[in-house]
N, C-alpha and C positions, 0 to 999 in steps of 0.2 A: 470298579468291578461291582459293588454294590449297588450302584445307580443303575448298571446294565441288567441286575437281577431285578431291581424294582420295576424296570420297565417292562422288563419280559412276564412278569407275575401281573402286574396293575390290570391288563386287558381281561386275563382270566378271572381276576377277582371282580371286576366290573360284570363279566357275564352271571358271576354265583351271585352276585347282591341283586341283579335284575328280578324285580317281582311285577305281577300283574298290575296294570295301570289304564285308567280311562283315557283312551285317545278320541273318543268322540261319541257324542250324545245328542239325541232329538226327543225332547228339547235339551238345548244345552245348560248347564247350572246358572242360575240367574236370570234366565231368559223368561220374557213376557209373551206367552202364545195365545192365539185365539182360534177362532174356527172350529172346526169338527175335530176335537183332540179326544183321540181314541187308542192311540198307540204310543209308547215311548221305547227307545232303542238304545241300548248300552252297547259300546264297541270298546274291547281291550286290546293291548299290543301282544297279547298270548291267549292261549287256551286257557279256560276257566272252568270249574266243577261245581257240583253241587249248589247252584245258585238259590240263594233265598231271598225274597222280594218283598217288600211292604209298601205300598202306597197310600199316603194318609192326605184327606183333604183339610181345607180350611179350617174346619171344626174340630181336627183332630181323629175323625172316624176315619177307618179303613177304607179303602176304595177297592172294591173287587176287581181283580185282575188275575189274568192267566199268564204265566211266563213260559215262553219256548226259547230253545237254543239253534236257531237255523243254522249257525256254524259254530264251530269250538270256541271262537272268542266273539261271539255277538249274542246278547241277550234282547229278545222282543217281548216287550211287557204291553200284552192287549186287555186294554180296559174293557170289562163286561157291558159297560154302556159308554157314551160319550160324555166328557166332564159338562156340567151344567153350572153348576155353582161358581163364580167367580171368587178369586183369592189365591192364597198361597197353598201349593202342593210341596209334599216331601215323597221323595223316592229312598228308603232304606235299602240297602242290598248287601248280602254277605256272602261269599264264594271262596273257592278256595283256589288258589291260582296254580298253574303247571309245575311250580317246584313247592307245591303242598304247604304254601304258606296260607293262612287265613286272609281276608281282606274286608273289612267293613267300611262303608262309605255311605254318604248321602249326596243326593242331588236335589236341589230346590228349584222351582219355577212356579211362576204365576201363571194364572187364567183369567184372562178379560175376553168377553165374547166379541170385541171389538177390534181386537190386536190381530196381528198378521197370523197364519198358520205357522207351525212348527216346519222347518225344513226337514225333509226325510234324510235319513243317514245315506249318502252314497255308497253303492256295492263296493267302488273302488278303494275307499277305504277301509272297509271290511276286509276285503283281500289284501290291501297292503299291510293291514296291521297284521294279519296273520302268520308274515315273515319275520316279525320284528325279532322273535327270537334268534334268526340265524345272522342278522343284522350285526349282532354283537360278536359273533363267532368269526365273522369274516373281518369285521374292523380288528380283532385280536389277532387273527391269523396276518392280515397286512401288517401289522404293527411288530410281530414277531420277525417277519421278514426284512423289513424296514431296519430295525434295529440291528438284526444279524450281519445285514449287510454293509451297514454304518462301522461295524466293530471290525469287520474285515477290513474295510477300507482303512481305518484307522492304525490297524496292525500293520498293514503293507506299508503303509507311507512311515511308520517308526522304521522297518526293516530297511527301506530305502534309503532313510537318514543315517543308518549306520555305517552303509558303505559308501558314503560320499566323502 
């Protein structure tokens, strides 16, 4: 019976423990990009609030940028001027996830003029990531239904064995 209780509560714990996480970015962490680099995109699995972003260049100096939020889970960092200096760049960001937990992470990338440009974040990734919170609720609900049906089936089999 304890195992059944654990199976019933397990999906709910997974939902409660879910936090915002980065599901897509352009450029991606560790990527070397080139071309006209003037925008950084961060896409999360759920809505985020109060973003604070700092972009720093190879010399450690801040790169001027403006942060906008085209959708609740998408941050767009527009650089005030395209990158020109080759080297390693860092994006430090702090935000509040939908469950009110703070999140602080770093994204590192390199800029080389001759490298391929960063691929844009596809709009379908942004839309798909927005529904991420409901996925856990659906999975949890389906797990509850399957466990309940399995438990009833096992009880009915025991009852049938008693009458044989």
